C-alpha positions in Angstrom: -2.0 2.4 37.0 -5.5 1.7 35.8 -4.7 -0.5 32.7 -8.1 0.4 31.1 -7.0 4.0 30.7 -3.7 3.0 29.1 -5.5 0.4 26.9 -7.8 3.0 25.5 -4.9 5.2 24.5 -2.7 2.5 23.3 -5.4 0.9 21.1 -6.4 4.1 19.5 -2.8 5.2 19.1 -1.7 2.0 17.4 -4.9 1.6 15.4 -4.6 5.0 13.8 -0.9 4.6 13.1 -1.4 1.2 11.5 -4.5 2.1 9.5 -2.5 2.9 6.3 -0.8 -0.5 6.5 -3.8 -2.8 6.7 -6.9 -3.8 8.7 -7.0 -3.2 12.4 -9.5 -4.7 14.9 -9.6 -3.3 18.4 -10.7 -5.4 21.4 -10.8 -8.5 19.2 -12.8 -11.3 20.8 -11.3 -14.8 20.7 -13.9 -17.6 20.8 -13.5 -19.9 23.8 -11.5 -17.4 25.8 -13.1 -15.1 28.4 -10.8 -12.2 27.3 -10.2 -10.0 24.3 -7.0 -9.2 22.3 -6.2 -5.5 22.4 -5.4 -5.4 18.6 -5.6 -7.8 15.8 -3.8 -6.7 12.6 -3.9 -7.9 9.0 -1.5 -6.2 6.6 -2.7 -5.0 3.2 -0.8 -5.6 -0.1 -1.6 -2.0 -1.0 0.1 -0.5 2.0 1.9 2.7 1.3 5.7 2.5 1.1 6.0 5.9 2.6 3.9 4.8 5.6 6.1 1.7 6.0 9.2 3.8 6.0 7.7 6.4 8.4 6.6 3.8 11.0 10.0 2.0 11.0 10.2 -0.8 13.5 6.5 -0.8 14.2 5.8 -1.4 10.5 8.2 -4.3 10.5 6.4 -5.9 13.5 3.1 -5.9 11.6 4.4 -7.0 8.2 2.5 -10.2 8.7 -0.8 -11.0 10.5 -0.4 -10.4 14.2 -1.8 -9.7 17.6 -0.6 -6.7 19.6 -0.8 -6.6 23.4 0.5 -3.3 24.8 1.1 -3.1 28.6 1.6 0.0 30.7 3.6 -2.0 33.3 5.7 -5.1 32.8 3.3 -8.1 32.6 3.9 -10.9 35.1 4.3 -14.5 33.9 0.6 -15.2 34.3 -0.3 -12.3 32.0 2.2 -13.4 29.4 0.7 -16.9 29.5 -2.8 -15.4 29.1 -1.5 -13.6 25.9 -0.1 -16.9 24.6 -3.4 -18.7 25.4 -5.3 -16.2 23.4 -2.9 -16.6 20.5 -3.3 -20.4 20.4 -7.0 -20.2 20.9 -7.2 -17.9 17.8 -4.9 -20.3 15.9 -7.3 -23.1 16.6 -10.3 -21.0 15.6 -8.7 -20.0 12.3 -7.7 -23.6 11.5 -11.2 -24.9 12.1 -12.6 -22.2 9.9 -10.1 -22.9 7.1 -10.9 -26.6 7.3 -14.6 -25.9 7.0 -14.3 -23.5 4.1 -11.3 -24.9 2.1 -10.9 -28.4 3.5 -7.3 -27.7 4.4 -5.3 -26.1 7.3 -3.4 -22.9 7.2 0.4 -23.1 7.1 2.4 -21.9 10.1 3.4 -18.8 8.2 -0.3 -17.9 7.7 -1.1 -18.0 11.4 -0.8 -14.7 13.4 2.2 -13.8 15.4 2.0 -12.3 18.9 3.9 -9.1 20.0 3.8 -8.3 23.7 4.7 -4.6 24.1 6.1 -3.9 27.6 7.9 -0.7 28.9 10.4 -2.9 30.7 11.3 -6.6 30.7 13.2 -8.2 33.6 15.8 -11.0 33.2 13.4 -13.2 35.1 10.6 -12.7 32.6 12.9 -13.0 29.5 14.8 -16.0 30.8 11.7 -17.7 32.4 10.2 -17.9 28.9 13.4 -18.9 27.2 13.3 -15.8 25.1 16.4 -14.7 23.1 17.4 -11.8 20.9 17.7 -12.4 17.1 20.7 -11.2 15.1 18.6 -9.6 12.4 16.5 -7.6 14.9 17.5 -4.6 17.0 18.2 -5.0 20.8 15.1 -5.2 23.0 13.2 -7.7 21.0 13.1 -11.2 22.6 11.7 -14.2 20.7 10.2 -17.2 22.4 10.7 -20.6 20.9 9.9 -20.6 17.2 6.8 -22.6 17.4 5.3 -20.3 20.0 5.1 -17.5 17.4 5.6 -14.9 20.2 8.0 -12.1 21.0 8.4 -9.7 23.9 9.3 -6.1 23.0 11.2 -4.5 25.9 10.6 -0.8 24.9 13.2 0.6 27.3 16.0 -1.4 25.6 15.1 -0.3 22.0 17.7 1.9 20.3 17.0 5.7 20.5 16.4 6.1 16.8 13.8 7.4 14.5 12.8 3.9 13.5 11.8 3.0 17.1 10.1 6.3 18.0 6.5 5.2 17.7 7.1 2.2 20.0 9.1 4.3 22.5 6.1 6.6 23.0 4.4 3.7 24.7 7.3 3.4 27.2 7.6 4.9 30.6 9.7 7.5 32.4 12.7 8.9 30.6 12.2 6.6 27.6 8.7 8.0 27.0 9.7 11.5 27.8 12.6 11.5 25.3 10.3 10.0 22.6 7.7 12.8 23.1 10.5 15.4 22.9 11.6 13.8 19.6 8.0 13.9 18.3 7.7 17.6 19.2 10.8 18.3 17.1 8.9 17.3 14.0 7.6 20.2 11.9 4.3 21.7 13.1 2.6 20.8 9.8 3.6 17.1 9.9 0.4 15.2 9.9 1.5 12.2 12.0 2.9 14.6 14.6 -0.4 16.5 14.7 -2.6 13.5 15.4 -0.2 11.8 17.8 0.2 15.0 19.7 -3.6 15.4 19.9 -3.9 11.8 21.2 -1.3 12.5 23.9 -3.0 15.8 24.9 -6.3 14.0 25.2 -4.7 11.3 27.3 -3.3 13.9 29.6 -6.7 15.6 29.9 -8.3 12.3 30.7 -5.8 11.7 33.5 -6.1 15.2 34.9 -9.9 15.0 35.4 -9.5 11.8 37.5 -9.2 11.9 41.3 -6.4 10.4 43.4 -3.8 9.8 40.7 -1.2 7.2 41.5 2.5 8.1 41.5 2.8 6.4 38.1 -0.1 8.4 36.7 1.4 11.7 38.1 4.7 10.9 36.3 2.8 10.2 33.1 1.0 13.5 33.4 4.4 15.2 33.6 5.6 13.3 30.5 2.5 14.3 28.5 2.5 17.9 29.6 4.8 19.3 26.9 2.7 17.8 24.1 -0.5 19.0 25.9 0.8 22.5 26.4 1.7 23.0 22.8 -1.5 21.4 21.6 -3.6 23.6 23.9 -1.8 26.8 23.0 -2.3 26.0 19.3 -6.0 25.1 19.9 -6.6 28.3 21.9 -4.8 30.4 19.3 -6.9 29.1 16.5 -10.0 29.8 18.6 -8.8 33.3 19.4 -8.1 34.0 15.7 -11.5 32.7 14.7 -13.1 34.8 17.4 -11.2 37.9 16.4 -12.3 37.5 12.8 -15.9 36.9 13.8 -15.9 39.8 16.3 -14.1 42.5 14.2 -17.4 44.4 13.8 -18.0 44.4 17.6 -14.4 45.2 18.6 -11.2 43.2 18.8 -11.3 42.7 22.6 -14.7 41.1 22.6 -13.8 38.9 19.6 -10.6 37.7 21.4 -12.6 36.8 24.5 -15.1 34.9 22.4 -12.2 33.1 20.6 -10.6 32.0 23.9 -14.0 30.7 25.2 -14.5 28.8 21.9 -11.0 27.3 22.2 -11.8 25.9 25.6 -15.1 24.5 24.3 -13.3 23.0 21.3 -10.8 21.3 23.7 -13.5 19.8 25.8 -15.5 18.7 22.7 -12.4 16.9 21.3 -12.0 15.2 24.7 -15.6 14.0 24.9 -15.7 12.8 21.3 -12.5 10.9 21.6 -13.6 9.2 24.9 -16.9 8.2 23.3 -15.2 6.9 20.2 -12.8 4.9 22.3 -15.8 3.3 24.1 -18.4 2.9 21.4 -16.4 3.0 18.1 -17.5 5.3 15.2 -19.8 8.0 16.5 -23.3 7.9 15.0 -25.8 10.8 14.9 -27.5 10.1 18.3 -24.1 10.0 20.1 -23.0 13.2 18.4 -26.2 14.9 19.5 -25.4 14.4 23.2 -21.8 15.8 22.9 -23.1 19.4 23.3 -24.7 18.6 26.6 -21.7 16.6 27.9 -19.2 19.4 27.3 -21.2 21.6 29.7 -20.8 19.2 32.6 -18.3 19.9 35.5 -15.0 18.0 35.0 -15.7 15.5 37.9 -19.2 14.7 36.6 -18.0 14.6 33.0 -15.4 11.9 33.8 -17.9 9.7 35.6 -20.6 10.0 32.9 -18.5 9.5 29.8 -16.5 6.6 31.3 -19.3 4.8 33.2 -22.6 5.4 31.5 -23.8 2.9 28.9 -24.8 4.1 25.4 -28.5 3.7 26.4 -28.0 5.7 29.6 -26.3 8.5 27.7 -29.0 8.8 25.1 -31.8 8.5 27.7 -30.3 11.3 29.9 -28.9 13.7 27.4 -30.8 13.3 24.2 
């Protein structure tokens, strides 16, 4: 599967979940390394106790400064080494900064930890890095040697509990499917259910407008479909209701048709805005002004333009 597509979802998903707990930096650049860390997290002392309880195991993972590297497929040993290289490069950068500013080095406890999130982890990967489970952590979390400050989270081995739900949504196959089913059992007015379901729906739309999906992507579409269908029905219903209210003077039938059309436009607008936000960060006024033109494009052209055009190209062509 195209990892970039998964990265976009995983980074936005984790960043929004973790926002109440501290500061999140997506696509964090490490000096001296020609790569980026997916997420760098710094916890806040003012984090909400309710948010910590809600996020369960995920909140425990980020209780200290850390890097998060989510993978759609199990990383090979080279990819694991790359993650560790980025961690150590960041450690060196932080130590040099501390020495310049405070004339002293950070303690080991103050240096970030690395969590590698993978849907599966083979014995070869776990044993090859000498990783072991810890008694005070749940099954599925394998710690490398202490001084490496790194752990591999094998999502498919996590207990099927409420505490692990937010990590299992990043799994694959039956693990992910069950987690999404559990999410949809939450009350409709639950805020975290609403925004996670919207992210899942947009991820599914993003996949569906692509050509030549792989077998893995087709399976993912199936897993995401229940969340998408419920979200779509609710979106369309809201559009119909708004259209009916607006069109009462012209007749209920005409109003309902307008509402359905508005619902579809709202769905496409949500998709475009989320894709642009994933690529360029917070949407400013110029980018928001081109959204109206983008939603009118055919699906095949929309996918190419939003995912491939630079900011300058978008503004030049559609503003």
